[in-house]
N, C-alpha and C positions, 0 to 999 in steps of 0.2 A: 446639544442634540446632534446626532449623527446624521449625515446626509443620507437620503433614501438610497441612492446608488452610488457609493464612493468608488474611487478608482481601485483597480485590482492589479496587483503584481502577480503575473503568472510565471511560475518557476518550474521548468521541465528539465529533469536530469536525463541526459541522452548517453546511451552506450550501444552503438551499432543497431539502432532501431530501424535502419533502412528507410523504406517508403512511408512507414507508419508515422514518423515524425513529422512529415510535411502534411500528411492527412490530418493529424492532431491540430496543427497550427492553422490549417485551413478552416477547421470546425470553429477554432477560437476567433478567427477573423470575422466570422458571421455572428458572433455573440454581441448583442447590443449593450455592452457595458464598456466603459472607459477602462483602458487596460495598458499595461506594458508587458511585453513577453520577453522573458530571459531564458535562453537555453544553456544550461551548464553541461558541457560535453566532457566526459571522463575519457578522453584520449581514444575516441572511436576510430577504427580503421577502415570502415566502410564509407559509402558516399552519402550518408544521411544528411550531412550538413550542406552539401552542394546546392540543393534548391533554395536553401535559406539565404544564400549570399545575394539573391535578387529580391529579398523581402526587407526593406528598410525598417519595418516595424518591429523586426526581431533583432535582439541583441544576443550575441553568442559569447560566452566565457569558455575558453578552451584550456583545459588542463592537460599537462604534459604526461600524466598517468592517471590510472583509474583510482581515484581517491575515495570511492564508496559513495553510496546514496545520501547518507546523512551529512557528510562533509560538503558534498555538492549542493545540498538543499540550504546549508547555512551560508554558503558562498552567494547563492541567489538572494537570500534574505538580506545579507549585508550589502548587496548592490542595488537594492531597490528601496522604495519609500512609501508605496501606497499603504493606506490604512487597512486593506484586506489583502491577504495572501492566498493564492491558489497553488497548491503542489499538485502536479499532474504528471502521470507517466507518459512517455511519448507514444504509447500504443493505445491511447485512449481517444475516442471520437464521440460527439454528442450533437443533439439538435440545439439551436440557439437558446431555446427556453430553459434548458437545463441548468446553466449557471446562474440565470436570473432567479430561478427557484431556489437554488442554493443560497444566493445572496439574500433573498427575502427572509428565509428562515434564520440565517446567521444574525440578522438584524432585528429579529422579532422580539427578542427579550434581553435584558442586561446580562443575564448569566449564561447565555449561549456563546460558547467560545470557538466551537468547531462543528462543521457539518460535512456530511458526505452523502453521496447519491447511490442510486441503484445500479450497481455494476453488472453488466450482462455480458454473456458470451456472443460469438458471432452468430450463434443460432437463436439468440434472444433469451436463453435460459439464464437464471440468476447465478451469478458466481458466489462461492463462499468468500467471506471476508468483508464484503461491503456493509454488512451489519453483523455484529457478533459480540459475545461475551468475552472477557478477558480469559485466555486459556491458562488458568492457574495450574500448578503442578497436579492437583487432584483431578481437575477437569481433563487434562492431558492424559493422565493415567485411565480415566474412565473411556476416553475415546480410543486410546491406543489399544486397550484390551477388549474393545467391543462391548462395553457395559452400558452404553447409552440407552439400550432398549429397556432397561430397568427404570428408566425415567417415567414410564407409564405408571408405575406403582409408587416410585420415590423420586418425584420431579426435581426437588431441591438438591438431593444427593447425587443423582446421576445425570444431571443436566449436561447436554452437549453444548459446547461453546459456539458452534456454528449455528446461525439462525436462519439461513437461506432456505431451509426445508419448511419453515413455518410460513403460515399465510402471509402475504405481502400486505402491510398495513395500508390504509387508505389515506392516512395523514401522517405527517412527520412524527417520529417518536424519539424518545431519548434511549440511547444505547450505551454500552460500556466502551465500545470501540468501533472504529471504522477503518478502511483500508487507506494506506499511503498512496495508492494509485490516483486518488482523487480526494483531496483533503483541503477544504477551505476554512481559513482561521482569521481571527482578528489580530492585527499586529499588536495592539495594546495587550491582549491576553497573552500572546506569544511572549511579550516582554515580561509579563508576570511569571509565566511558567518557565521560561528559558528555551534556549535553542534546541535543536535535534542533538541527541547524544551521539557524538562521533566515535565513541567506542564500538558502535555497531558498524559493520562494513555493508552488509546487505541482509535485510530481513530483520523483523522484530523492532526496528527502530520506531515504527509507527504505533506498535502496541506500547512501547515505552512512552512516547509522547502522549498517548491517550491516558495511560495511567497518571502521568504527571498533571494533565489537565484536570482530571477528576479529582485528584489529591488537593488541588488548589480550589475545588469547588465549582469548576466550570462545566457546563453541560455539553455533552456531544450528542448532536442530532442526526438521524438517518432520514433522508428526504426521498421517499419513494418515486415521486413525480420527476425527479432529476435523474434521467436515465443515461448512463454512460456505457458505451460499448468498449470493452477492454479485451484486446487481443493478447491474452495473459502469457507472459513468459517470453516474449519476443527478444528481449535484450540478453537473455541467458541461454537461448537455444543451443548455442554451440559450446557452452561450458556448464553443462547440467550439474556435473559432480561438484564443480567449484561453487556453484550456487547452493547446492544442498550442504556443503561443508559450512558455508558461512550462515546459512539458515539455522543449522543446528548449533553452531557457535553462538549465534545471536540468542537462541532459546535459553542457552546456559546462562548467558550474561543477564538476561531479562529475569529468569527465575531467581538467581542469586541477588540481584539488585532489589527486587520487590518482595520476595517471599522468604528469605533466609531466616528472618526473625519470627515467622509464623509456623515454620515447619522444623521438626527436630533435625539436627545435623545429619543423623544416619539416613534419614528419609531423603534429604536434599542430595546426599551422596547417591542414593539409589536412583533418584530422578536423573542426575548427571550420567550415571552409568546407562540408564535406560535410553537417554537421548543419543548417546555415542553408539550404543549398540544398534539402534535404529539406523543411524548413519552407516555403520558398517554393513548392515543388510543391504541398504540402497547402493552403497559402493560396490558390493558384489554383484547385485542383481542388474545394475545399469549396463556394465560392459557385456554381460551375458546376453541381455536382450538386444543390445546393438548388434552383437554378432549374429544372433538369430535373424534380425531384420535384414543384415547384410546377405546372409545366405538365401533368405527368402527373395530378395531383390535380384540376386543372380540367377535364381531358379526361374523367375518370372521373365527375365531377359532372354533366357535360352529356350523358352517354351514358344 
């Protein structure tokens, strides 16, 4: 029989998160669970680690280069021993009860292997990704071409994989996927499923893990009472095009890994072309928007 509140190994992958990292750990310190906190730093060049040097409860693993999110998560796993693992982005904060609620649901049934909470923006609105369906190539096509409005007539065919626009459930529910921003798992289940896929550098590795958990028969639960404020995108603010590149590269890896046997080869090629065309549009739009923002800032300065 598992203990009611086993020890938790908290693994935070940091990359230039600034003051958000300390705020995240402060919220952890007030959580009434027995825990160890490990920060895996991917060669940050800011001062985000400085306040942690005076916190003996935090262990820091310093990488000499940016190894990517999945590799850093696995470093954290291999350096910890607790029966429960919590993967947490450094820009997340929460009330003390949030992690207790996650733990309660994780331990409520033998088939529950992973749980996640309600991710909200700074204005308290729900973020996409905290609860979602798997973005299959077809669902991505539906979303990309704005066809999700047809779900009113054909809900199964034109379902949008984002669920944050649906009414918030009052109780924990099983979902296909949650976000890697806050993901609590059982170590014994992780040992059955395997570690994070280090073939991903940034983005889609959480979807990959969710797919593998479900393929092994483990349930993934969304816990609406566990509210986590997520200042999304902090670590990639200064490298948005870099982040977008790895996001799209991760999408290709994800599709080929899990769906190449379900879709004709020609369709998978079209999906790949569509993904890179989307990245091309973003690559053109982003510097253009930055230039416009720069001009607007200069104009405001001289007025």
